[in-house]
TORSENU-987364 format. One record per atom (N, C-alpha, C): residue number from 1; residue in three letters; atom name; x, y, z. Coordinates in pm, whole numbers. Example, Ala and Ser with C-alpha at 12.3 -4.5 7.8 and 13.67 -1.06 7.14 Angstrom:
<n=1 | res=Ala | atom=N | xx=1319 | yy=-569 | zz=780> $
<n=1 | res=Ala | atom=CA | xx=1230 | yy=-450 | zz=780> $
<n=1 | res=Ala | atom=C | xx=1320 | yy=-330 | zz=780> $
<n=2 | res=Ser | atom=N | xx=1285 | yy=-225 | zz=708> $
<n=2 | res=Ser | atom=CA | xx=1367 | yy=-106 | zz=714> $
<n=2 | res=Ser | atom=C | xx=1290 | yy=3 | zz=787> $
***
This chain:
<n=1 | res=Met | atom=N | xx=84 | yy=-118 | zz=0> $
<n=1 | res=Met | atom=CA | xx=0 | yy=0 | zz=0> $
<n=1 | res=Met | atom=C | xx=88 | yy=125 | zz=0> $
<n=2 | res=Thr | atom=N | xx=67 | yy=214 | zz=-97> $
<n=2 | res=Thr | atom=CA | xx=142 | yy=337 | zz=-107> $
<n=2 | res=Thr | atom=C | xx=63 | yy=450 | zz=-42> $
<n=3 | res=Val | atom=N | xx=131 | yy=526 | zz=41> $
<n=3 | res=Val | atom=CA | xx=68 | yy=639 | zz=109> $
<n=3 | res=Val | atom=C | xx=113 | yy=767 | zz=40> $
<n=4 | res=Ser | atom=N | xx=18 | yy=851 | zz=4> $
<n=4 | res=Ser | atom=CA | xx=49 | yy=979 | zz=-59> $
<n=4 | res=Ser | atom=C | xx=105 | yy=1075 | zz=46> $
<n=5 | res=Pro | atom=N | xx=201 | yy=1157 | zz=5> $
<n=5 | res=Pro | atom=CA | xx=255 | yy=1256 | zz=100> $
<n=5 | res=Pro | atom=C | xx=146 | yy=1356 | zz=139> $
<n=6 | res=Ser | atom=N | xx=152 | yy=1400 | zz=263> $
<n=6 | res=Ser | atom=CA | xx=54 | yy=1499 | zz=309> $
<n=6 | res=Ser | atom=C | xx=90 | yy=1637 | zz=251> $
<n=7 | res=Pro | atom=N | xx=-9 | yy=1724 | zz=238> $
<n=7 | res=Pro | atom=CA | xx=19 | yy=1860 | zz=190> $
<n=7 | res=Pro | atom=C | xx=122 | yy=1932 | zz=278> $
<n=8 | res=Ala | atom=N | xx=117 | yy=1907 | zz=408> $
<n=8 | res=Ala | atom=CA | xx=214 | yy=1972 | zz=498> $
<n=8 | res=Ala | atom=C | xx=356 | yy=1923 | zz=471> $
<n=9 | res=Ala | atom=N | xx=371 | yy=1793 | zz=446> $
<n=9 | res=Ala | atom=CA | xx=503 | yy=1738 | zz=417> $
<n=9 | res=Ala | atom=C | xx=556 | yy=1792 | zz=285> $
<n=10 | res=Ile | atom=N | xx=468 | yy=1806 | zz=188> $
<n=10 | res=Ile | atom=CA | xx=508 | yy=1860 | zz=58> $
<n=10 | res=Ile | atom=C | xx=551 | yy=2006 | zz=72> $
<n=11 | res=Ala | atom=N | xx=475 | yy=2084 | zz=148> $
<n=11 | res=Ala | atom=CA | xx=507 | yy=2226 | zz=168> $
<n=11 | res=Ala | atom=C | xx=638 | yy=2243 | zz=244> $
<n=12 | res=Leu | atom=N | xx=659 | yy=2162 | zz=347> $
<n=12 | res=Leu | atom=CA | xx=783 | yy=2169 | zz=424> $
<n=12 | res=Leu | atom=C | xx=901 | yy=2131 | zz=335> $
<n=13 | res=Gly | atom=N | xx=885 | yy=2025 | zz=258> $
<n=13 | res=Gly | atom=CA | xx=992 | yy=1983 | zz=168> $
<n=13 | res=Gly | atom=C | xx=1027 | yy=2090 | zz=67> $
<n=14 | res=Ala | atom=N | xx=925 | yy=2156 | zz=12> $
<n=14 | res=Ala | atom=CA | xx=948 | yy=2262 | zz=-86> $
<n=14 | res=Ala | atom=C | xx=1023 | yy=2379 | zz=-22> $
<n=15 | res=Ala | atom=N | xx=988 | yy=2413 | zz=100> $
<n=15 | res=Ala | atom=CA | xx=1056 | yy=2523 | zz=169> $
<n=15 | res=Ala | atom=C | xx=1202 | yy=2489 | zz=195> $
<n=16 | res=Leu | atom=N | xx=1227 | yy=2364 | zz=234> $
<n=16 | res=Leu | atom=CA | xx=1365 | yy=2322 | zz=258> $
<n=16 | res=Leu | atom=C | xx=1444 | yy=2318 | zz=128> $
<n=17 | res=Arg | atom=N | xx=1382 | yy=2272 | zz=21> $
<n=17 | res=Arg | atom=CA | xx=1448 | yy=2270 | zz=-111> $
<n=17 | res=Arg | atom=C | xx=1483 | yy=2411 | zz=-156> $
<n=18 | res=Asp | atom=N | xx=1389 | yy=2505 | zz=-140> $
<n=18 | res=Asp | atom=CA | xx=1414 | yy=2644 | zz=-178> $
<n=18 | res=Asp | atom=C | xx=1530 | yy=2703 | zz=-99> $
<n=19 | res=Ala | atom=N | xx=1534 | yy=2674 | zz=32> $
<n=19 | res=Ala | atom=CA | xx=1642 | yy=2724 | zz=117> $
<n=19 | res=Ala | atom=C | xx=1775 | yy=2663 | zz=76> $
<n=20 | res=Arg | atom=N | xx=1775 | yy=2535 | zz=41> $
<n=20 | res=Arg | atom=CA | xx=1899 | yy=2470 | zz=-4> $
<n=20 | res=Arg | atom=C | xx=1950 | yy=2535 | zz=-131> $
<n=21 | res=Lys | atom=N | xx=1860 | yy=2557 | zz=-226> $
<n=21 | res=Lys | atom=CA | xx=1901 | yy=2618 | zz=-352> $
<n=21 | res=Lys | atom=C | xx=1951 | yy=2761 | zz=-330> $
<n=22 | res=Gln | atom=N | xx=1883 | yy=2832 | zz=-241> $
<n=22 | res=Gln | atom=CA | xx=1925 | yy=2970 | zz=-211> $
<n=22 | res=Gln | atom=C | xx=2064 | yy=2971 | zz=-147> $
<n=23 | res=Ala | atom=N | xx=2095 | yy=2867 | zz=-71> $
<n=23 | res=Ala | atom=CA | xx=2227 | yy=2855 | zz=-9> $
<n=23 | res=Ala | atom=C | xx=2333 | yy=2807 | zz=-108> $
<n=24 | res=Gly | atom=N | xx=2289 | yy=2769 | zz=-229> $
<n=24 | res=Gly | atom=CA | xx=2384 | yy=2725 | zz=-331> $
<n=24 | res=Gly | atom=C | xx=2438 | yy=2585 | zz=-307> $
<n=25 | res=Leu | atom=N | xx=2358 | yy=2501 | zz=-241> $
<n=25 | res=Leu | atom=CA | xx=2401 | yy=2365 | zz=-209> $
<n=25 | res=Leu | atom=C | xx=2330 | yy=2264 | zz=-297> $
<n=26 | res=Thr | atom=N | xx=2400 | yy=2157 | zz=-328> $
<n=26 | res=Thr | atom=CA | xx=2336 | yy=2043 | zz=-393> $
<n=26 | res=Thr | atom=C | xx=2276 | yy=1955 | zz=-283> $
<n=27 | res=Gln | atom=N | xx=2192 | yy=1861 | zz=-323> $
<n=27 | res=Gln | atom=CA | xx=2138 | yy=1767 | zz=-225> $
<n=27 | res=Gln | atom=C | xx=2250 | yy=1688 | zz=-159> $
<n=28 | res=Leu | atom=N | xx=2349 | yy=1650 | zz=-236> $
<n=28 | res=Leu | atom=CA | xx=2462 | yy=1573 | zz=-180> $
<n=28 | res=Leu | atom=C | xx=2540 | yy=1656 | zz=-79> $
<n=29 | res=Gln | atom=N | xx=2565 | yy=1782 | zz=-110> $
<n=29 | res=Gln | atom=CA | xx=2638 | yy=1868 | zz=-16> $
<n=29 | res=Gln | atom=C | xx=2559 | yy=1887 | zz=114> $
<n=30 | res=Leu | atom=N | xx=2429 | yy=1909 | zz=101> $
<n=30 | res=Leu | atom=CA | xx=2345 | yy=1925 | zz=220> $
<n=30 | res=Leu | atom=C | xx=2346 | yy=1797 | zz=302> $
<n=31 | res=Ala | atom=N | xx=2335 | yy=1684 | zz=235> $
<n=31 | res=Ala | atom=CA | xx=2337 | yy=1555 | zz=305> $
<n=31 | res=Ala | atom=C | xx=2465 | yy=1539 | zz=384> $
<n=32 | res=Glu | atom=N | xx=2579 | yy=1573 | zz=322> $
<n=32 | res=Glu | atom=CA | xx=2707 | yy=1560 | zz=391> $
<n=32 | res=Glu | atom=C | xx=2715 | yy=1652 | zz=512> $
<n=33 | res=Leu | atom=N | xx=2668 | yy=1775 | zz=497> $
<n=33 | res=Leu | atom=CA | xx=2669 | yy=1869 | zz=609> $
<n=33 | res=Leu | atom=C | xx=2578 | yy=1824 | zz=722> $
<n=34 | res=Ala | atom=N | xx=2468 | yy=1758 | zz=687> $
<n=34 | res=Ala | atom=CA | xx=2371 | yy=1714 | zz=787> $
<n=34 | res=Ala | atom=C | xx=2402 | yy=1574 | zz=841> $
<n=35 | res=Gly | atom=N | xx=2499 | yy=1505 | zz=780> $
<n=35 | res=Gly | atom=CA | xx=2530 | yy=1370 | zz=825> $
<n=35 | res=Gly | atom=C | xx=2424 | yy=1269 | zz=785> $
<n=36 | res=Leu | atom=N | xx=2358 | yy=1295 | zz=671> $
<n=36 | res=Leu | atom=CA | xx=2251 | yy=1209 | zz=623> $
<n=36 | res=Leu | atom=C | xx=2285 | yy=1158 | zz=484> $
<n=37 | res=Ser | atom=N | xx=2207 | yy=1065 | zz=434> $
<n=37 | res=Ser | atom=CA | xx=2226 | yy=1020 | zz=297> $
<n=37 | res=Ser | atom=C | xx=2156 | yy=1117 | zz=202> $
<n=38 | res=Asp | atom=N | xx=2204 | yy=1123 | zz=79> $
<n=38 | res=Asp | atom=CA | xx=2137 | yy=1210 | zz=-18> $
<n=38 | res=Asp | atom=C | xx=1996 | yy=1159 | zz=-47> $
<n=39 | res=Arg | atom=N | xx=1974 | yy=1030 | zz=-32> $
<n=39 | res=Arg | atom=CA | xx=1839 | yy=976 | zz=-51> $
<n=39 | res=Arg | atom=C | xx=1742 | yy=1033 | zz=54> $
<n=40 | res=Thr | atom=N | xx=1789 | yy=1044 | zz=178> $
<n=40 | res=Thr | atom=CA | xx=1705 | yy=1101 | zz=284> $
<n=40 | res=Thr | atom=C | xx=1670 | yy=1246 | zz=252> $
<n=41 | res=Val | atom=N | xx=1769 | yy=1321 | zz=206> $
<n=41 | res=Val | atom=CA | xx=1743 | yy=1462 | zz=170> $
<n=41 | res=Val | atom=C | xx=1641 | yy=1469 | zz=56> $
<n=42 | res=Arg | atom=N | xx=1654 | yy=1383 | zz=-44> $
<n=42 | res=Arg | atom=CA | xx=1558 | yy=1381 | zz=-155> $
<n=42 | res=Arg | atom=C | xx=1418 | yy=1351 | zz=-104> $
<n=43 | res=Glu | atom=N | xx=1407 | yy=1253 | zz=-15> $
<n=43 | res=Glu | atom=CA | xx=1275 | yy=1217 | zz=40> $
<n=43 | res=Glu | atom=C | xx=1214 | yy=1332 | zz=119> $
<n=44 | res=Ile | atom=N | xx=1296 | yy=1399 | zz=198> $
<n=44 | res=Ile | atom=CA | xx=1246 | yy=1514 | zz=275> $
<n=44 | res=Ile | atom=C | xx=1194 | yy=1622 | zz=180> $
<n=45 | res=Glu | atom=N | xx=1272 | yy=1652 | zz=77> $
<n=45 | res=Glu | atom=CA | xx=1234 | yy=1758 | zz=-16> $
<n=45 | res=Glu | atom=C | xx=1108 | yy=1722 | zz=-95> $
<n=46 | res=Lys | atom=N | xx=1086 | yy=1594 | zz=-122> $
<n=46 | res=Lys | atom=CA | xx=967 | yy=1552 | zz=-194> $
<n=46 | res=Lys | atom=C | xx=848 | yy=1531 | zz=-101> $
<n=47 | res=Gly | atom=N | xx=872 | yy=1532 | zz=30> $
<n=47 | res=Gly | atom=CA | xx=765 | yy=1506 | zz=125> $
<n=47 | res=Gly | atom=C | xx=725 | yy=1360 | zz=125> $
<n=48 | res=Ser | atom=N | xx=816 | yy=1274 | zz=83> $
<n=48 | res=Ser | atom=CA | xx=783 | yy=1132 | zz=71> $
<n=48 | res=Ser | atom=C | xx=872 | yy=1049 | zz=162> $
<n=49 | res=Gly | atom=N | xx=853 | yy=918 | zz=156> $
<n=49 | res=Gly | atom=CA | xx=932 | yy=829 | zz=240> $
<n=49 | res=Gly | atom=C | xx=892 | yy=845 | zz=385> $
<n=50 | res=Ser | atom=N | xx=981 | yy=805 | zz=471> $
<n=50 | res=Ser | atom=CA | xx=952 | yy=818 | zz=614> $
<n=50 | res=Ser | atom=C | xx=1077 | yy=863 | zz=690> $
<n=51 | res=Pro | atom=N | xx=1130 | yy=981 | zz=653> $
<n=51 | res=Pro | atom=CA | xx=1245 | yy=1031 | zz=728> $
<n=51 | res=Pro | atom=C | xx=1203 | yy=1064 | zz=870> $
<n=52 | res=Gly | atom=N | xx=1291 | yy=1043 | zz=963> $
<n=52 | res=Gly | atom=CA | xx=1261 | yy=1075 | zz=1102> $
<n=52 | res=Gly | atom=C | xx=1257 | yy=1224 | zz=1127> $
<n=53 | res=Leu | atom=N | xx=1190 | yy=1261 | zz=1232> $
<n=53 | res=Leu | atom=CA | xx=1182 | yy=1402 | zz=1270> $
<n=53 | res=Leu | atom=C | xx=1320 | yy=1460 | zz=1293> $
<n=54 | res=Ala | atom=N | xx=1410 | yy=1383 | zz=1352> $
<n=54 | res=Ala | atom=CA | xx=1546 | yy=1432 | zz=1377> $
<n=54 | res=Ala | atom=C | xx=1616 | yy=1468 | zz=1247> $
<n=55 | res=Ala | atom=N | xx=1594 | yy=1389 | zz=1142> $
<n=55 | res=Ala | atom=CA | xx=1656 | yy=1418 | zz=1013> $
<n=55 | res=Ala | atom=C | xx=1603 | yy=1549 | zz=955> $
<n=56 | res=Val | atom=N | xx=1472 | yy=1567 | zz=963> $
<n=56 | res=Val | atom=CA | xx=1411 | yy=1690 | zz=911> $
<n=56 | res=Val | atom=C | xx=1463 | yy=1811 | zz=989> $
<n=57 | res=Leu | atom=N | xx=1468 | yy=1800 | zz=1120> $
<n=57 | res=Leu | atom=CA | xx=1517 | yy=1911 | zz=1203> $
<n=57 | res=Leu | atom=C | xx=1664 | yy=1940 | zz=1176> $
<n=58 | res=Thr | atom=N | xx=1743 | yy=1836 | zz=1152> $
<n=58 | res=Thr | atom=CA | xx=1885 | yy=1855 | zz=1121> $
<n=58 | res=Thr | atom=C | xx=1903 | yy=1930 | zz=990> $
<n=59 | res=Val | atom=N | xx=1827 | yy=1892 | zz=889> $
<n=59 | res=Val | atom=CA | xx=1834 | yy=1962 | zz=760> $
<n=59 | res=Val | atom=C | xx=1795 | yy=2108 | zz=779> $
<n=60 | res=Ala | atom=N | xx=1687 | yy=2133 | zz=850> $
<n=60 | res=Ala | atom=CA | xx=1644 | yy=2271 | zz=874> $
<n=60 | res=Ala | atom=C | xx=1752 | yy=2349 | zz=947> $
<n=61 | res=Asp | atom=N | xx=1814 | yy=2289 | zz=1045> $
<n=61 | res=Asp | atom=CA | xx=1919 | yy=2355 | zz=1123> $
<n=61 | res=Asp | atom=C | xx=2039 | yy=2389 | zz=1035> $
<n=62 | res=Val | atom=N | xx=2082 | yy=2295 | zz=952> $
<n=62 | res=Val | atom=CA | xx=2196 | yy=2320 | zz=862> $
<n=62 | res=Val | atom=C | xx=2165 | yy=2438 | zz=770> $
<n=63 | res=Leu | atom=N | xx=2040 | yy=2450 | zz=730> $
<n=63 | res=Leu | atom=CA | xx=2000 | yy=2558 | zz=640> $
<n=63 | res=Leu | atom=C | xx=1967 | yy=2688 | zz=714> $
<n=64 | res=Gly | atom=N | xx=1981 | yy=2688 | zz=846> $
<n=64 | res=Gly | atom=CA | xx=1955 | yy=2808 | zz=925> $
<n=64 | res=Gly | atom=C | xx=1807 | yy=2837 | zz=941> $
<n=65 | res=Met | atom=N | xx=1726 | yy=2733 | zz=929> $
<n=65 | res=Met | atom=CA | xx=1581 | yy=2749 | zz=942> $
<n=65 | res=Met | atom=C | xx=1535 | yy=2702 | zz=1079> $
<n=66 | res=Arg | atom=N | xx=1423 | yy=2757 | zz=1122> $
<n=66 | res=Arg | atom=CA | xx=1362 | yy=2715 | zz=1248> $
<n=66 | res=Arg | atom=C | xx=1219 | yy=2673 | zz=1218> $
<n=67 | res=Leu | atom=N | xx=1180 | yy=2558 | zz=1268> $
<n=67 | res=Leu | atom=CA | xx=1043 | yy=2511 | zz=1249> $
<n=67 | res=Leu | atom=C | xx=960 | yy=2553 | zz=1369> $
<n=68 | res=Glu | atom=N | xx=840 | yy=2601 | zz=1342> $
<n=68 | res=Glu | atom=CA | xx=748 | yy=2643 | zz=1447> $
<n=68 | res=Glu | atom=C | xx=622 | yy=2559 | zz=1441> $
<n=69 | res=Leu | atom=N | xx=572 | yy=2522 | zz=1556> $
<n=69 | res=Leu | atom=CA | xx=444 | yy=2452 | zz=1564> $
<n=69 | res=Leu | atom=C | xx=340 | yy=2551 | zz=1611> $
<n=70 | res=Arg | atom=N | xx=225 | yy=2547 | zz=1545> $
<n=70 | res=Arg | atom=CA | xx=116 | yy=2637 | zz=1584> $
<n=70 | res=Arg | atom=C | xx=-10 | yy=2555 | zz=1599> $
<n=71 | res=Ser | atom=N | xx=-94 | yy=2598 | zz=1688> $
<n=71 | res=Ser | atom=CA | xx=-223 | yy=2530 | zz=1703> $
<n=71 | res=Ser | atom=C | xx=-335 | yy=2621 | zz=1664> $
***
């Protein structure tokens, strides 16, 4: 069974991808800086797969981003 990415995951991935591109980094370079595989970075950017929260937060941190939760 394939699960479609949620709109929130897609939006977060797009924001991280935009920040990576703005920083002039490739997915491989970002992965190396974050200590992750380039596959994990690709999955995060696509909003797919099942990357852990720690991986997403690490990518955001490397890019100088802060994630906020709102209710």
